[in-house]
All heavy atoms as an XYZ file, in Angstrom:
682
protein
N     106.077    120.086    112.173
C     105.539    120.356    110.837
C     104.202    120.998    110.822
O     103.709    121.438    109.785
C     105.559    119.019    109.970
C     106.869    118.382    109.685
C     106.658    117.116    108.972
C     107.753    119.178    108.870
N     103.707    121.176    111.985
C     102.342    121.819    112.177
C     102.405    123.251    111.623
O     101.524    123.664    110.829
C     101.952    121.811    113.623
C     100.724    122.662    113.889
C      99.486    121.909    113.790
N      98.384    122.798    114.205
C      97.195    122.633    113.949
N      96.817    121.564    113.289
N      96.284    123.418    114.295
N     103.383    124.063    112.020
C     103.497    125.438    111.500
C     103.708    125.358    109.947
O     103.175    126.144    109.226
C     104.675    126.122    112.220
C     104.868    127.480    111.627
C     104.184    128.542    112.039
C     105.888    127.688    110.691
C     104.404    129.851    111.615
C     106.070    129.027    110.167
C     105.361    130.031    110.660
N     104.571    124.436    109.567
C     104.902    124.346    108.181
C     103.659    124.055    107.303
O     103.444    124.608    106.259
C     105.981    123.274    107.948
C     107.149    123.419    108.837
O     107.422    124.601    109.201
O     107.873    122.471    109.077
N     102.895    123.109    107.719
C     101.682    122.692    107.039
C     100.628    123.812    107.019
O      99.971    124.166    106.052
C     101.034    121.473    107.614
C      99.931    120.901    106.789
O     100.023    121.046    105.512
O      98.976    120.409    107.347
N     100.507    124.553    108.191
C      99.648    125.652    108.295
C      99.975    126.766    107.273
O      99.023    127.353    106.706
C      99.559    126.267    109.720
C      98.723    127.367    109.963
C      98.913    128.007    111.291
C      98.149    129.367    111.436
N      98.807    130.431    110.781
N     101.204    127.079    107.143
C     101.649    128.138    106.294
C     101.941    127.739    104.797
O     102.368    128.484    104.024
C     102.891    128.755    106.886
C     102.590    129.628    107.978
O     101.406    130.174    108.074
N     103.436    129.891    108.876
N     101.593    126.445    104.532
C     101.846    126.032    103.124
C     101.010    126.767    102.112
O     101.403    126.665    100.894
C     101.648    124.487    103.058
C     102.247    123.908    101.793
O     103.359    124.381    101.556
O     101.663    123.078    101.190
N      99.931    127.377    102.490
C      99.093    128.105    101.486
C      99.746    129.429    101.126
O      99.355    130.047    100.149
C      97.790    128.398    102.053
C      97.001    127.122    102.161
O      97.179    126.204    101.499
N      96.058    127.163    103.110
N     100.825    129.739    101.739
C     101.627    130.959    101.361
C     101.078    132.190    101.967
O     100.169    132.186    102.779
N     101.677    133.324    101.580
C     101.288    134.556    102.107
C     101.325    135.660    100.986
O     102.038    135.422    100.004
C     102.245    135.008    103.195
C     103.649    135.197    102.742
C     104.591    135.576    103.881
N     105.876    135.412    103.431
C     106.726    136.437    103.248
N     106.447    137.686    103.510
N     107.973    136.255    102.816
N     100.571    136.675    101.093
C     100.631    137.761    100.121
C     100.365    137.303     98.720
O     101.092    137.681     97.747
C     101.929    138.577    100.193
C     102.130    139.225    101.524
O     101.130    139.494    102.253
O     103.325    139.361    101.988
N      99.380    136.441     98.496
C      99.068    135.978     97.154
C      99.901    134.841     96.675
O      99.701    134.381     95.552
N     100.851    134.392     97.352
C     101.702    133.260     96.922
C     100.855    131.925     96.935
O      99.964    131.817     97.744
C     102.919    132.990     97.851
C     103.953    134.198     97.813
C     105.104    133.870     98.791
O     105.056    132.852     99.418
O     105.932    134.701     98.835
N     101.112    131.060     96.011
C     100.326    129.815     95.944
C     100.955    128.783     96.894
O     100.184    127.879     97.262
C     100.357    129.270     94.470
O     101.677    129.074     94.115
C      99.680    130.234     93.559
N     102.174    128.888     97.256
C     102.797    127.874     98.063
C     103.986    128.506     98.780
O     104.571    129.442     98.328
C     103.267    126.736     97.288
O     103.959    125.762     98.046
N     104.226    127.986    100.030
C     105.394    128.452    100.783
C     106.335    127.284    100.946
O     105.929    126.134    100.902
C     105.023    129.111    102.127
O     104.711    128.094    103.073
N     107.635    127.482    101.183
C     108.597    126.372    101.235
C     108.668    125.598    102.565
O     109.411    124.716    102.631
C     109.923    127.174    100.913
C     109.680    128.490    101.498
C     108.229    128.805    101.295
N     107.928    126.063    103.599
C     108.110    125.398    104.898
C     107.836    123.915    104.956
O     108.736    123.163    105.375
C     107.196    126.115    105.875
C     107.678    127.433    106.352
C     107.060    128.574    105.948
C     108.735    127.581    107.271
C     107.458    129.844    106.306
C     109.133    128.810    107.706
C     108.507    129.932    107.218
O     108.971    131.149    107.574
N     106.698    123.534    104.482
C     106.330    122.095    104.594
C     107.280    121.207    103.802
O     107.829    120.181    104.364
C     104.904    121.875    104.197
C     104.489    120.458    104.414
C     104.244    119.909    105.660
C     104.325    119.670    103.233
C     103.856    118.605    105.719
C     103.949    118.318    103.441
C     103.666    117.814    104.646
N     107.435    121.489    102.519
C     108.236    120.520    101.789
C     109.685    120.507    102.079
O     110.335    119.534    102.035
C     108.010    120.821    100.204
C     106.564    120.432     99.797
C     105.663    121.396     99.414
C     106.222    119.102     99.802
C     104.421    121.121     99.090
C     104.916    118.800     99.432
C     104.005    119.764     99.123
O     102.806    119.368     98.797
N     110.247    121.726    102.443
C     111.634    121.721    102.816
C     111.865    120.988    104.198
O     112.848    120.265    104.390
C     112.152    123.159    102.911
O     111.458    123.876    103.896
N     110.922    121.123    105.108
C     111.002    120.442    106.417
C     110.829    118.889    106.132
O     111.511    118.109    106.804
C     110.008    120.928    107.376
O     110.288    122.223    107.758
N     109.910    118.498    105.293
C     109.726    117.075    105.033
C     111.000    116.553    104.316
O     111.383    115.445    104.689
C     108.513    116.964    104.074
C     107.999    115.518    103.831
C     107.584    114.825    105.136
C     106.838    115.568    102.838
N     111.580    117.328    103.440
C     112.795    116.827    102.791
C     113.935    116.721    103.812
O     114.715    115.753    103.774
C     113.254    117.772    101.687
O     112.212    117.872    100.682
N     114.069    117.690    104.734
C     115.158    117.663    105.645
C     114.913    116.479    106.653
O     115.852    115.877    107.193
C     115.349    118.948    106.399
O     114.196    119.287    107.145
N     113.688    116.108    106.910
C     113.400    114.950    107.787
C     113.900    113.683    107.124
O     114.517    112.883    107.733
C     111.867    114.931    108.068
C     111.488    113.773    108.896
C     111.504    113.924    110.330
C     111.140    112.508    108.434
C     111.154    112.826    111.114
C     110.791    111.482    109.228
C     110.707    111.610    110.598
O     110.386    110.588    111.433
N     113.607    113.553    105.788
C     114.127    112.455    105.087
C     115.610    112.310    105.057
O     116.173    111.275    105.177
N     116.297    113.435    104.881
C     117.726    113.510    104.881
C     118.276    113.070    106.264
O     119.251    112.317    106.392
C     118.288    114.864    104.445
C     117.898    115.103    102.975
C     119.668    114.952    104.732
C     118.101    116.544    102.535
N     117.634    113.625    107.366
C     118.057    113.250    108.667
C     117.774    111.772    109.018
O     118.639    111.146    109.606
N     116.709    111.279    108.468
C     116.464    109.851    108.676
C     117.528    108.933    107.942
O     118.031    107.950    108.511
C     115.067    109.475    108.124
C     114.520    108.137    108.629
C     114.386    108.001    110.107
C     113.059    107.997    108.029
N     117.774    109.378    106.721
C     118.920    108.661    105.947
C     120.206    108.745    106.689
O     120.967    107.775    106.810
C     119.050    109.307    104.557
C     120.173    108.663    103.808
C     120.095    107.390    103.222
C     121.310    109.338    103.585
C     121.086    106.818    102.567
C     122.406    108.748    102.867
C     122.225    107.542    102.403
N     120.516    109.972    107.216
C     121.785    110.152    108.011
C     121.876    109.295    109.270
O     122.911    108.723    109.560
C     122.000    111.604    108.395
N     120.758    109.106    109.903
C     120.728    108.282    111.132
C     120.973    106.757    110.731
O     121.648    106.072    111.430
C     119.521    108.468    111.954
O     118.316    107.926    111.239
N     120.274    106.371    109.651
C     120.568    104.949    109.191
C     121.980    104.831    108.743
O     122.628    103.710    109.022
C     119.657    104.634    107.973
C     118.165    104.377    108.482
C     117.195    104.917    107.716
C     117.910    103.510    109.489
C     115.823    104.633    108.114
C     116.594    103.298    109.938
C     115.536    103.836    109.179
N     122.519    105.771    108.004
C     123.903    105.642    107.597
C     124.840    105.623    108.747
O     125.808    104.832    108.802
C     124.252    106.829    106.686
C     125.652    106.877    106.103
C     125.796    105.678    105.133
C     125.860    108.166    105.275
N     124.669    106.489    109.822
C     125.493    106.472    110.961
C     125.411    105.140    111.703
O     126.467    104.636    112.187
C     125.092    107.582    111.923
N     124.226    104.526    111.766
C     124.075    103.243    112.448
C     124.749    102.177    111.710
O     125.394    101.302    112.278
C     122.608    102.968    112.629
N     124.668    102.243    110.361
C     125.348    101.235    109.521
C     126.836    101.377    109.669
O     127.575    100.365    109.771
C     124.923    101.432    108.070
C     125.594    100.484    107.075
C     125.237     99.149    107.039
C     126.544    100.923    106.351
C     125.841     98.261    106.199
C     127.239    100.122    105.386
C     126.877     98.735    105.362
O     127.541     97.878    104.471
N     127.415    102.555    109.544
C     128.885    102.744    109.612
C     129.476    102.481    110.912
O     130.573    101.962    111.019
C     129.207    104.223    109.136
C     128.848    104.498    107.708
C     129.181    105.968    107.430
C     129.671    103.562    106.776
N     128.719    102.735    112.027
C     129.266    102.484    113.328
C     128.912    101.134    113.959
O     129.468    100.805    114.974
C     128.768    103.605    114.376
O     127.338    103.429    114.546
N     127.978    100.449    113.286
C     127.518     99.158    113.754
C     126.908     99.198    115.153
O     126.977     98.227    115.879
C     128.620     98.092    113.730
C     129.277     97.911    112.357
N     128.524     97.255    111.378
C     130.421     98.191    111.844
C     129.286     97.227    110.325
N     130.508     97.849    110.529
N     126.399    100.354    115.427
C     125.705    100.568    116.718
C     124.431    101.366    116.527
O     124.395    102.150    115.488
C     126.570    101.310    117.724
C     127.754    100.570    118.112
C     128.574    101.336    119.188
O     128.516    102.498    119.257
N     129.557    100.670    119.777
N     123.488    101.227    117.328
C     122.268    102.049    117.257
C     122.570    103.457    117.454
O     123.411    103.823    118.248
N     121.870    104.289    116.778
C     122.025    105.739    116.890
C     120.698    106.392    117.282
O     119.639    105.957    116.809
C     122.482    106.405    115.611
C     123.754    105.857    115.110
C     124.923    106.402    115.992
O     124.930    107.579    116.358
N     125.882    105.553    116.302
N     120.661    107.410    118.080
C     119.421    108.121    118.383
C     118.989    109.022    117.120
O     119.705    109.879    116.804
C     119.772    109.022    119.622
C     121.256    109.173    119.535
C     121.754    107.941    118.931
N     117.910    108.617    116.596
C     117.532    109.304    115.297
C     117.233    110.779    115.565
O     117.532    111.528    114.671
C     116.247    108.607    114.774
N     116.740    111.159    116.776
C     116.445    112.596    116.978
C     117.779    113.412    116.935
O     117.627    114.606    116.762
C     115.775    112.696    118.364
C     114.371    112.146    118.421
C     113.766    112.350    119.772
C     113.457    112.833    117.271
N     118.884    112.851    117.135
C     120.187    113.567    117.058
C     120.380    114.112    115.687
O     120.927    115.170    115.472
C     121.265    112.628    117.355
C     122.726    113.204    117.344
C     122.919    114.241    118.484
C     123.800    112.024    117.498
N     119.765    113.466    114.652
C     119.886    113.982    113.252
C     118.642    114.664    112.791
O     118.702    115.627    112.081
C     120.175    112.748    112.390
C     121.430    111.983    112.783
C     121.365    110.905    113.636
C     122.697    112.380    112.354
C     122.483    110.252    114.021
C     123.830    111.782    112.790
C     123.756    110.648    113.582
O     124.872    109.974    113.918
N     117.431    114.174    113.250
C     116.214    114.690    112.781
C     115.907    116.101    113.208
O     115.512    116.947    112.450
C     115.080    113.713    113.132
C     115.063    112.454    112.591
C     113.920    111.551    113.076
C     115.058    112.444    111.047
N     116.101    116.347    114.568
C     115.698    117.637    115.103
C     116.531    118.823    114.552
O     115.956    119.750    114.118
C     115.745    117.536    116.697
C     115.538    118.924    117.220
C     114.758    116.579    117.167
N     117.847    118.709    114.577
C     118.589    119.834    114.053
C     118.323    120.132    112.588
O     118.220    121.365    112.172
C     120.103    119.417    114.177
C     120.054    118.413    115.223
C     118.774    117.690    115.094
N     118.044    119.110    111.780
C     117.800    119.386    110.340
C     116.387    119.972    110.147
O     116.314    120.882    109.375
C     117.888    118.067    109.501
C     119.381    117.641    109.284
C     119.486    116.297    108.699
C     120.073    118.669    108.348
N     115.355    119.400    110.732
C     114.005    119.916    110.509
C     113.821    121.349    111.127
O     113.320    122.209    110.513
C     112.974    118.962    111.059
O     113.218    118.673    112.379
C     112.883    117.701    110.256
N     114.262    121.438    112.409
C     114.174    122.736    113.106
C     115.107    123.765    112.439
O     114.633    124.938    112.133
C     114.341    122.597    114.627
C     114.387    123.995    115.217
C     113.361    121.700    115.205
N     116.300    123.393    112.112
C     117.170    124.338    111.488
C     116.710    124.816    110.141
O     116.838    125.974    109.739
N     116.121    123.862    109.326
C     115.599    124.307    108.083
C     114.439    125.298    108.151
O     114.463    126.261    107.423
C     115.094    123.097    107.319
O     116.154    122.134    107.144
C     114.551    123.382    105.955
N     113.512    124.999    109.074
C     112.399    125.981    109.300
C     112.914    127.289    109.759
O     112.407    128.299    109.278
C     111.369    125.315    110.291
N     113.885    127.302    110.672
C     114.397    128.579    111.112
C     115.142    129.321    110.039
O     115.042    130.537    109.926
C     115.373    128.368    112.338
C     114.645    128.369    113.672
C     115.231    127.773    114.817
C     113.302    128.851    113.850
C     114.582    127.693    116.011
C     112.657    128.788    115.021
C     113.309    128.193    116.155
N     115.942    128.604    109.278
C     116.646    129.279    108.201
C     115.657    129.942    107.154
O     115.852    131.022    106.782
C     117.498    128.228    107.494
N     114.573    129.195    106.872
C     113.583    129.797    105.955
C     112.889    131.009    106.617
O     112.598    132.007    105.989
C     112.557    128.697    105.490
C     113.296    127.683    104.612
C     111.400    129.339    104.750
C     112.426    126.494    104.318
N     112.567    130.833    107.920
C     111.881    131.965    108.658
C     112.774    133.204    108.681
O     112.296    134.281    108.531
N     114.076    133.036    108.813
C     114.996    134.154    108.795
C     115.082    134.799    107.389
O     114.985    136.031    107.283
C     116.388    133.755    109.306
C     116.396    133.410    110.839
C     117.414    134.794    109.014
C     117.617    132.815    111.336
N     115.173    133.924    106.417
C     115.275    134.430    104.988
C     114.052    135.201    104.629
O     114.140    136.196    103.916
C     115.493    133.210    104.084
C     115.690    133.672    102.606
C     115.906    132.441    101.743
C     115.942    132.924    100.326
N     115.966    131.853     99.397
N     112.885    134.679    105.057
C     111.573    135.366    104.642
C     111.102    136.349    105.680
O     109.994    136.761    105.555
C     110.529    134.237    104.477
C     110.807    133.324    103.335
C     109.917    132.117    103.260
N     108.470    132.516    103.210
C     107.751    132.454    102.147
N     108.181    131.936    101.077
N     106.442    132.771    102.283
N     111.856    136.571    106.675
C     111.545    137.626    107.719
C     110.226    137.190    108.437
O     109.451    138.012    108.776
C     111.454    139.010    107.208
N     110.097    135.874    108.674
C     108.951    135.365    109.401
C     109.319    134.626    110.688
O     108.557    133.928    111.248
C     108.180    134.338    108.539
C     107.647    134.989    107.274
C     107.050    133.884    106.393
O     107.292    132.738    106.490
O     106.301    134.351    105.462
N     110.519    134.871    111.125
C     111.049    134.149    112.346
C     110.152    134.436    113.573
O     110.004    133.623    114.441
C     112.564    134.461    112.621
C     113.114    133.397    113.558
C     112.817    135.851    113.095
C     113.216    132.080    112.991
N     109.605    135.670    113.652
C     108.713    135.987    114.799
C     107.428    135.182    114.735
O     107.053    134.689    115.797
N     106.887    135.037    113.611
C     105.685    134.173    113.480
C     105.955    132.765    113.760
O     105.184    132.129    114.401
C     105.092    134.304    112.070
C     104.625    135.703    111.781
O     104.237    136.464    112.665
O     104.583    136.138    110.536
N     107.167    132.299    113.313
C     107.536    130.936    113.547
C     107.716    130.679    115.062
O     107.232    129.672    115.615
C     108.805    130.615    112.802
C     109.333    129.211    112.946
C     108.448    128.225    112.290
C     110.704    129.211    112.265
N     108.381    131.629    115.745
C     108.627    131.419    117.185
C     107.420    131.558    118.064
O     107.213    130.845    118.938
C     109.646    132.545    117.545
C     110.154    132.314    119.005
C     109.781    132.956    120.084
C     111.106    131.330    119.373
N     110.479    132.534    121.226
C     111.322    131.469    120.744
C     111.872    130.383    118.696
C     112.193    130.727    121.518
C     112.786    129.628    119.445
C     112.892    129.785    120.833
N     106.471    132.492    117.619
C     105.243    132.695    118.379
C     104.039    131.910    117.971
O     102.936    132.262    118.282
C     104.874    134.175    118.276
C     105.891    135.147    119.012
O     106.624    134.633    119.879
O     105.964    136.250    118.558
N     104.285    130.863    117.181
C     103.160    130.027    116.656
C     102.197    129.641    117.731
O     102.644    129.119    118.770
C     103.698    128.806    115.925
C     102.588    127.914    115.352
C     101.767    128.369    114.347
C     102.363    126.747    115.947
C     100.772    127.586    113.904
C     101.375    125.884    115.408
C     100.555    126.325    114.389
N     100.935    129.819    117.463
C      99.887    129.434    118.475
C      98.866    128.661    117.645
O      98.499    129.017    116.515
C      99.252    130.628    119.029
C     100.172    131.406    120.005
C      99.412    132.590    120.588
C     100.331    133.416    121.443
N     101.523    133.954    120.818
N      98.375    127.579    118.219
C      97.344    126.722    117.543
C      96.029    127.490    117.762
O      95.830    128.201    118.798
C      97.282    125.349    118.252
C      96.196    124.509    117.662
C      98.642    124.680    118.093
N      95.168    127.376    116.740
C      93.882    128.080    116.844
C      93.096    127.584    118.046
O      93.419    126.734    118.856
N      91.923    128.144    118.173
C      91.007    127.807    119.318
C      90.793    126.329    119.369
O      90.442    125.715    118.306
C      89.690    128.554    119.178
C      89.825    130.086    119.463
C      88.602    130.817    119.069
C      87.494    130.572    120.014
N      86.260    131.408    119.681
N      90.842    125.709    120.482
C      90.523    124.339    120.614
C      89.007    124.085    120.365
O      88.145    124.842    120.787
C      90.927    123.933    122.072
C      90.980    125.179    122.769
C      91.251    126.262    121.770
N      88.795    122.942    119.722
C      87.401    122.603    119.385
C      86.814    121.932    120.671
O      87.477    121.081    121.226
C      87.328    121.614    118.206
C      85.898    121.186    117.942
C      87.988    122.252    117.013
N      85.646    122.404    121.024
C      84.944    121.850    122.255
C      84.698    120.399    121.971
O      84.199    119.966    120.934
C      83.729    122.644    122.601
N      84.912    119.550    123.055
C      84.674    118.170    122.928
C      83.121    117.900    122.907
O      82.412    118.572    123.668
C      85.273    117.382    124.084
N      82.643    116.989    122.123
C      81.295    116.660    122.052
C      80.893    115.868    123.296
O      81.664    115.011    123.709
C      80.899    115.863    120.815
C      81.124    116.608    119.555
C      80.744    115.790    118.373
C      81.005    116.559    117.051
N      80.698    115.759    115.937
N      79.758    116.198    123.979
C      79.403    115.398    125.088
C      79.117    113.958    124.689
O      78.552    113.650    123.626
C      78.125    116.117    125.651
C      77.616    116.983    124.548
C      78.824    117.192    123.582
N      79.581    113.096    125.640
C      79.345    111.658    125.340
C      77.870    111.270    125.522
O      77.193    111.777    126.440
C      80.204    110.837    126.317
C      81.606    110.895    126.098
C      82.438    110.052    127.033
C      83.881    110.234    126.764
N      84.684    109.317    127.673
N      77.329    110.446    124.724
C      76.005    109.977    124.832
C      75.959    108.950    125.983
O      76.743    108.153    126.000
C      75.518    109.325    123.488
N      74.979    109.204    126.761
C      74.847    108.180    127.957
C      74.226    106.930    127.468
O      73.230    106.945    126.564
C      74.044    108.797    129.062
O      72.705    109.155    128.589
N      74.720    105.862    127.962
C      74.194    104.496    127.517
C      73.081    104.058    128.410
O      72.922    104.349    129.457
C      75.330    103.497    127.501
C      76.379    103.884    126.478
C      77.495    102.890    126.500
O      77.378    101.782    127.017
O      78.560    103.182    125.898
């Protein structure tokens, strides 16, 4: 969701982009699906089996639709903040 949150301010004058909220929604749907599968099968289920395809798939689908798939794939975190030196005791 890091890319999604970073791009939530939109582009080209848009006030909001759909990445963050759609990924958050798909995460909730995936979590519900994992609980439902565990309930129906009476066995534990790996939640990532449901969460990862939905959240990543949603972000990729939006990236393809908005022609931003290259930016999504090449996402880089900004410059790391230098750590403050520890005060000696």
